[in-house]
N, C-alpha and C positions, 0 to 999 in steps of 0.2 A: 260757526265759531264755537269751539268746544269749551272755552273757559267760562262762559257766562250764563249757562242755563239757570243755575241756582241763584246766581247773583241778581239777575233781573227779577226772578220770582220773589226775592226778598227785598227788592229795592224800596217798596212803599213803607217798609218797617224800619228802615235805617234812619239814623239821625240826620243824614243828608236829605232824605225825603222830607223830614220835618222842616229843615232849613229851607228847602225848596218851596214848601207851602207858604212859609212866612214871606219869602221873597216874592212869590207869586202875588200875595196880597198887596205888596207894594208896587208891583209892575203892572199887573193885569187888573185894572179897575174897570167897572162897567162903564160903557160909553153913555154919556148923559142923553144922547139923542135916541137911544134905543127905546122902543115902546115897552110898556109893562108886559105885554104879551110875549115879545121876543126874549126879555130877561127871564121870564118864568120858563120859557122853552129851553133856554140855555142851562138854567139851573137843573131842570129835569134831566136833560141830556148828560150834563157833566156828572150828576149823581149816579145816573144809570151806568155811565162809562166806568166810574170808579168801582161800582158794585160788581159789574161783570168782570172787570180786571181782577179784583180780589177773589172772585169765584173761579178764576182760571179759564173763563170763556173768552179767549183772546180775540177770535174773529168778531164776535158780537161787540166786544169792547172797542175794537178798532173802528168799527162802523159808527159807534156812538161818539167816540172822540172826534172822528172826522166831521160828523154832523154838528157837534158842538163848536168845533173850530170854524165851521162855515159862518156861525153867528158871532163868534168872538175870536178873531185872528190874533189878538194880543194875549191869549190865554197861555202863559208860559208852561204851567203844569200840564196842560193838555198836550202841547207839543212834545214835552219830555216823555210822558207816558206813551204817546203814540209812537215816538221814536223807539223806545225800548221794546214795545210790543212788536213792532215791525222788525227790529233787529233780532229779536228772539225767534222770529219766524223765518230768518235768513233772507228777508227782503231788504237788502242793504241799500238799494237805490231810494226806496220809499223812506227808510230810516234816516238816510242822509238828508233828505228833503226836510223831514221833521226837525232834526237837530239843527239844520241851517236856520230855521225859524227861531229855535230856542236861543241860539247864540246871538241872533240879531236883537232879540228882546233883552237879553242880558249878556253883554260881551265879557263879563267876568266869570261866567259859569264854566269852570274848568272841566267838570265831568261831561258836560254836553259837548265841549270841544273834543274830548277824548273819544266819545262815541261817534261823533261826526267823522273824526279821522279814521277810526276803525271801520266804519261803514264804507268810507271811500277807499280804504285799502282793499276791501273785499270786492269792490267794483273795478279794481286796478287803476283807480285814479290816484296814482302814487304822488304826484306833485301836490295836489290839494291835501291828501292825507298827511304828507310830511309837514306841511305848513300848520295844519290844525293840531296834529299831535305835539308839535313843538309848542304851540300856544297852550295846550292842556298841561304840558310839563311846567310851564311858567306859572299858570294860574292855579294849579293844584287839582287834586282829585277828591276833595272833601275828606271823608273818613273811609272811603272805599278802597281798601288795600288791594283787593283783587283787580279792580279796574286799573289801578295804578300799575300793578304788576304786568298786566296784559298790554296796556297802552305803551309802557316803556319798552317792552319787548318788541313791539311793532315799530316804535320809534328807532330802536337800535337797528332793526333790519333796514329801515329807510336811510338812516345815517350811512350805513354800509353801502347801500345801493348808490348813494350819492358821492361815494368816495371819501366820506368823513370817518376814516377808520379809527382815528384817535378818539373821536366822540363816541363811537360805538363802545370802545373799551371803557370810557368814563362811565357810561350808563351801566355797563355790565358790572363794574367795580362796586357800584352802589345798589345793584339790583339782585345779584345772585350770591348764594353762599357756596362754600366749598363742596358741600355734599348735596345730593338729591337735586342736581341740576338737570333740567330736561335736555333731551337730545336736540331739540330745536334751538335752545340757547347755545349749546356747544357748537352747533353748525354755524350760527351767526358769529360766534367768537373765532372760530376757525377761519371763516371767510375774511374776517377783519384782520387777523394776524397775517394772512396770505395776501391781503390787499386786493381781494377779488370782488369787484363791485356788482354783485348780483344777490338775489334772494335765495334762501335755502331750497325753495321749491324749483329753482332753475338749475340746480347743481347737477352735473352729469354723474350718473351712478358710479363710474369708474374712479371718481375723485372723492367719493364719500369717506373712505377710510383715511385718506390724507387729511381732509378737512376736519374729520373727527379728532385725529391725533393733534392737529394744530389747535383745535378748540380746547382740548384738555390742557395743553401747554398755556394757552391764553387764560384759561380759568385759574390755573395755578398762579399766573402772574397777577390776575385780578384779585386774588385772595392773599397776595403777599408772600407766596411760596417760591421765591426766586430760584433757590437751589433745585427744587423739584422741576421747575420750568426749564432750567438749564439742562438737566438730565433728559427731559422729554424732547427738547429741541435738538440736542446732540444726536439722539436716536433717529429723529426725523431727518436731519440733514445727512446722516450717514446712509439712510435708505433712499433719500430723494435729493441727491446733491444738485440736480439741475432745476429744481423747482424755484421759481422767483420768490424772493423776499424771505425764504426760510433762513438763509444765512444771516440776513439783516436782523431778524428777530433773535436768532441765537447770539449774535454779536452784542446786541443791546443788553440782553440778560447778563452775559459775561461781563460787560462793562459795568453794569450795576453791582456786580459782585467783585469789582476791582481786579478782574482777571484781564488786564488790558492787552497783553500780548496775544492771547487766544482770540479776544474780541477783534483785534485788528486783522487777524488771519481770516476770521469769518467775514468781515466787511470787504476784505480784498477778494474773497471768493464771490461775494455778492456783486462786485464790480464786473466780474466775468460773466455771471449769469444774467445780470440786468444792466448792460452797458449804457442804456438810454435813461437810467434813473439817477436823479441827483442824490437820492437818500444815502447810499453807501459812502459817497464822497463827503456828504455832510458829517456822517459819523466818524469817518477817518480824520477829517479836519478837526473835529472836536477832541478826538483822542490825542492827536499830535499837539494841539494847542495846550491841552492839559499836561502833556509830558514835556512841554517847552521846545518841541521841534517845530519852530515857526515856519521855516521855508516849506517843509512838507505840508503843514497845515494850510499855508497860502495856496499851494498848487491844487490841493483837493477842494478848497473852498471856491476857488475861481472856476474849477471844472463844474462844480455844483451850480453856480450861477449861469454858466454857459448852457447847461442842460435844462435849467428851469429859471429863465430870466424874470418870471413874475412870482417867484417864490419868496415870500417874506423871510422864511427861515434861512434860505440860501444867502440873501443879502445881509441878514443879521449876523450869520456866522462869519461871512467874509469881513464884515465890519469889525467884529470882535478880534479876528486875526490881525487885521491891519492896525487896530488900536494897540494890540499887544506888541506890535513891531514899531510903535512910535509914529506911525504914518496917520496922524490924526485927521488931516484934511480929507484923505481918501476914505478913512473910516467913517467920517461924518456923512459923506455922500452915500455910502452903502447903508448907513443907518436911516437916512432919509428915504432911500428906496425901499427899505424894509417897512417903514411906516406907510409909504404909499401903497404897498401891496398887502397891507395887513389883513384886509378883508377879502382879498382875491381868493377865489376857490381854485384849487389845483384840480385839473381834469384827471379823473382816475384813469389808469392804464386800461384802455379798451381791449388790448390784446389779452389781458388777463381774463376779461369776461369771456372772450372766445375760448380761452384755454379751459375754463371751468364749466361753461354752460352746456346744457343738454342740446344735442343735435343729432341728426341722422348722419351716420359716418360711413355706411357702406356705399360703395360705388355701384352704379347700374352694371348688370352683367354684359349687356350688349355694348361693344366698343364701336364708335363711329369710324367709317372709312376715311382715308385722307381726302378723297374727293368731296365727301360730305362736310368735312371740316372747312375745306377751302371754298365750297359753294353751298352753304347751308340753305335749305329750303324750309319754309314753315311746315310744321307737322300737320298731318290731316287729323284734326281733333276727333272727328267722328269715328274714323278708322281706329285710332288709338283706343278710344273708349270701348268700341266693340271688341277689339282684341283683348283688352284688359278684362272685360266681363267674361269672355270665353275662358281665358286663362284662370281667372279666380274660381269659376265654376268647376273647371277640370281639377284644379288644386284641391278644392273642398271634397270632390267626389273621390279622388285618389286617397286623400287623407282618411276619409271615412271607411274606405275599403281596405286600409292597411298597406297600401302601396306607397311606402314612405319615400323611397328614392324618387319615384315619379312625382309624388306630391311636392317634394322639395324643389324639383326642377320647375314645376309649374309656378310655385310661389315665387321663386327667384325671377322668373321671366315676367310675372305680373308686377312684381315690385320694381323692376327696371322701368316699367311704364308708369307706375304710380308709387313713388317712394313714400308718399304720405299715407299709405294704406296701413293703418295701425293694426288691424286684425290680421293682415298678411304677415307683418313682422312677428306678431304674437304667435301665430300658428307655425311659422317657419322656425322660430326659436324653440318651440315645443318639440317639433320634429327633430331638430338637431340634438336636443337634450335626450330624446328617446333613442336616437342613433349614437349617443355618447360622443358626439363631436362637440365637445364643450366650448372650445374657443369660438366657433361659429355661433353656437347657441347664445353665448354672452353678447356678441355683437348684435345679433338680431333682437334679443330681448331688450338691450339698451335702446335700440331704435324704437321699439314699441313703447317704452317708458317715456322717451322724448316726446312722443305724440300723445300719450295718455298715461299718467302715473297713478291712476285710480284703481288698478287691478292688483289686489293683494297677492293673488296667485302668481302673477308674472314677476313681482318682486321676489317671491319665494323661489320660483324656478330659476331666476337669475342667481339668487344666493346658493342654491344647490349646485348650479353649474360652477360658480366660483369656488365652492367647497372642493369640488373635484379637481380644480386647478390649484388648490392649496392657497388660494387668496382668502385666508380665513377672516381677516378684518372686514373686508367688504362683504364676505358671505354672511357674517354675523349681522351686520347692519341691515342687509337686505332681507334676510330671513326674519329678523325681528320686525322690520317694517311691514313685511307681508303679513305677519301674524297680527300686527296692530290694525292694518287696513281691513283684513278679513280674508280668510282662505276659503276658496270654493273648490268643488270637485269631489271625487270619491273619497271616502274616509281613509282608505289605505294611502292615497297620495298625500292627504293632509298630515297623516301620521308620520310619513317620511320626512316632511318638512319640519314637523315639530321635533322629531328625533334628532335631526341635524342641528336644529336650534339649541336643543338641550345639550348636545355635545359641545357646541361652541360656548354656551354659558358656563359649562364646566371648565373649559379651557381658560375662560376669563376670570374664573374664581367666584362666579355668582352661583354658588352651589344650591342655595335655597330656591332660587327661581328655576334652576335646572331641574330640581326634583319635581316642582309643580308642572313644568312643561312636559317632562317625561312621564309623569304618572298615568295619564290616560292610556298610554301604550303598554303599561306594565301588565303582567299577569302570568299565570302558570303556563308551562309548556315550552318546548325547545325553540319555537319560533320567536319567542321573546328574549332570547339570550342576549342579543346586542343591547336591547333596552335595559336589561338587568345589569349588564356591565357598566353602562352609563350611569345607572342609579348607584351602583357600587362606588364609582369614582366620586359621585356627589356626596355619598355618605361618608367616605374617607377624606373628603375635601382635597382631592388630588387634581390639580389643574392640568389634566392631560387628555389627549384624544385616545380612543381605544388602541390604535396602532402604535402609540407611544408608551404603552405600559411595559415596563421591564418584564422579561419572561419569568423571573423569580417572584414577581409580585402578582402575576395573573391569577393564581389560585386564591390569594387574599381578596382581590377585587371581585372575582366571581362569587365567592361566598358572601362578601359584603353586598353584592347585587341581589342575591337570593334573599338576604335579610331585609334589604330595603323594599323588595317586592312584597314581602309579607307585611311590612309596615304600612305601605300605601293601601293595602287591602284591609288594614286594621286587624290583622291576624297577629296580635301581640304575643300570644304564647309561643307560636312558632318562631316569631322574630327573636324573642328573648332567648330561646334555646340556641338559635344561630349565633347570637351575641356571645353567649357563654362559650360556644365552640371557638369563635373568633378570638376571644380573649385568652383562651387556653393555648391556642396555637401562635398568636401574634400579640403577646401582652404589651409590647413597647411601641405599638403602632400609633403614631399621632392621630388624634381625633376619634379613635375607636371608642375610648371611654366616653368622650363627649357625645358621640352619636347614640351610644347606649343610654346615657343620661337623658338626652333629648327624647328618646322613645319612652323611657320610664316616666318622664315628666308629662308626656302626652297622655299616658295612662293614669295620671294622678298619683303615681307612686313616688311622692316627693322625697321621702327619706332615702330610698334606694337610689333615686336620681342624684341626690346630693353627694352620695358616696362616690358615684361614678365621676361626677364633675370634679370632686376633690382629687381623685386619682389622676384626672386629666391635667390638673394644675401641676402635678409632678412631671408628667410626660411632656407637656407643652407649657413650660414655666413662664415663657415670655408672651403668651397669647392671652388676650383679655376675654375671649369667649367663655371659658368655663367659669370665670369669676362673675361675669354678667349673669349666667344661668343660676349660679349659686345665690347671688343677690336676689334674683327674682323669686327663687324658692323661699328664701328667708322672709321676704315680704309676704308671700303666700301663707307662711306659717306664723306671721306676726312677730318675727324675730327682728325687730327694727334696728337694734344696735348692730347685730351681725350683718344685716342687709347693708347698712351704711358703710361698714368696714369693707365689705366685699366690693361694693360699688366704687369705693375710693381706690381699691387695688386695681379695678378694671380701668378707671380713669388714668391712673398712673401708667398703665401699659398702653392705653390708647386714648389720648386726650380728646380726639376728634370723634369719639363714639357717641352718637346721640342717645343710644340706649343706656349707656353707663351714666350719663348725666341725668337722664330721666329717672333711672333707678335710685340714684343718690337723692334727687329731688323728692321722689316719693317717700323715701325713708325719712328725710328731714321733715317732710310735711307730717308724717305720722308721729314724729317725735316733737311736734308743735314748734319746730324751729322754722317759722313761716317765712321770714325774710330770706334766710339762706336757701330755703326750698324754692322760693320764687326765682332767685338767681340761677339755680341749677336748671329749673324747668324752662326758663327763658333761653338758656344756652341750648338746651335740647331742642327747643322750637326753632332756633336759628339753624341748627344743624339738620333738623328733620321737619321742615315746615308742613309737610303733608301727612304727618303721623297723627291720627285722631286721638290716640291714647295720651299723647303729650298735651294736646289742647284740653282734654277732659281733666287731666291732673292740674293744669294751669287754672282752669275755671274754679276748681276747688281751692287752690292756693289763693287766688284773688279774692274769693268769697271770704276765706278765713282772715285775709288781711284787710277786710273792710273796703274792697274796691268792687262794688256790685256791677258797675258798667263794664269794667274789664272782664269780669267773670261771665257776664251775659254774652259778650262778644266771643269769648273763647268757647262757650257752649254752642253758639251758632256755628262756629267753624267746625267744631267736633261733629255736630249733627250733619253738616254738609259732607264732610270727608267720610264719615261712617256710612252715610247713605250711598255714596259712590262706591265704597268698598263692597257693601252688601250687594249692590247691583252687579258689580264685577264678578263676585262669587256666584251669583245666580246664573250668570252667563257662562262661566268657565267651570263651575263645580268646585265646591270647597273640598279641601283635603284634610284628612284626619291627622296626617303626619307631615312635618316639614323637617328637612335635614338640618336646620339651624339648631 
């Protein structure tokens, strides 16, 4: 579990830990029947366990806790720390057993219920995990915000798995912010909007882009941005008109915007796509009832009840229509039925699980004869196994010797005998990719992932194949996932994957990250020209692929790429000369002054950088970026009033920019306007909860405002986030230059 390493290490220092110790004193008192010798032994063991835990000697601490708990099974603190230590070692079954004891001793201990549910989730005991995470959400998480964040994310996943899609959205609305939302949360939201009852890890790779797009729309809804959600959903339904429940979601948003005519059209479309669902009929009935079209509302409501006779909502809607028509007796019956089924769970559409779940899709190559179909005989298991072993060995030998067509045939034959052979699908997909038969490569690689999704290189190879088929949304998701999981293989192949990921990051407008991803492949020489072009696109903030560059702009991008290549090598003098050349030839190019200013800023030439950013404000008058950079420089030069003015201009252009709010907060703090500074910095924290600089500034602001506890908490978050960033830099290599 990737969330909790630092949380558990710091657990004994939290105020929750202190509260637990007080509670332990009330619950876990020594047994009067114990001998003095046993009591002393327990005290020695418990003290040793705490000392070993605090020293980071987890295995020895676990043994001491277990020994102490043999003597005192009612020691709540011991079960708590044993559970967290086992959880931190990924021993979820043992952790669950320890937390089970903890909640038995104190049924009000919400954090223990949270860890119990999370442990059970990891062992795939989803029913018990669901129940315990629900209890944790009711009982609370103490002051552990990180535990709350992770527990509620897992609860949302399980609500979705159980078909409680509306509850998933309710959790999301109170748990996520509009910015810096993880891909995991977006996947849960997308599945919820599409009413697909499965976990993100069960999602078929070919549905990743669709679910991601639906997740973005759901996130916009959760953050109150209905107009943006309507635009996103319109785009999705136009591209995926036969996908169940997309029209329903689009119609609901349009209805919330009072665009009833278009909403009704979307619901009617949903009727055709999902004829066995009561939901579009319910929405149509409500719209007609609102518009005074009672006969149409009655027909739709009755159809909803026919399709879902145990739906409380269906009976309630039909009752409302009947009451509006003055048929009070019939309405009362429907209202009683609605009350009777109020707590009934609607079974989620299992066909949607089949539609979205990972599975092996290719058919065996050998087709049975009509006689074999009519008179089937049991297979000779031993003979099949022997043939499979022979074919797999011949496939591997042909692959190693470069006989690609022969190897492909052997792999296909072997997989017809054993479709669950993950390595076979993986190697067959690789062969197809090398042979540039990309559709077949995609099918084979998806099958490999259905059997084992832990190979980063296979995700990347799938992404590369999808890139060649111009399925850019899925290609980005899978190349990014491959990079996150970890790429193996020769350096050239890894660089190909990173280059294509960089291209797609540019296409998405994530120019800063594109520069970082592309940087390891940059360098002098003609072989690096494609990478330089990609770096040039990032420098100029052009959201294009190389083959989309207009011919008249290609010289500009090529020169910008050479400039960027010098920057990533920290050859600033050469880069600055190229910038002068670029500005002489292309003075009105958007973001060229901005890029030059960023480079000058990296070289600590603040006055010159400010001049370039000032020029950019004239070229890109409606963009907040140059104002933010100028505000940062003004703070660096202690020009606080100027920094405040520039930060406010940036906020006026982009009110959702966490950096702009952070810069305004910093300026206010340095002007001793502490209360205003706190408001701005807290806004920045909401927009960018994982930015360590924001937490560092907040710690200073709380300290100045006489709130030492809040200041200490922010310092702890800063240290944790900063340590994580430093670790990431040590793994990937820090860069001297960023395109931002």
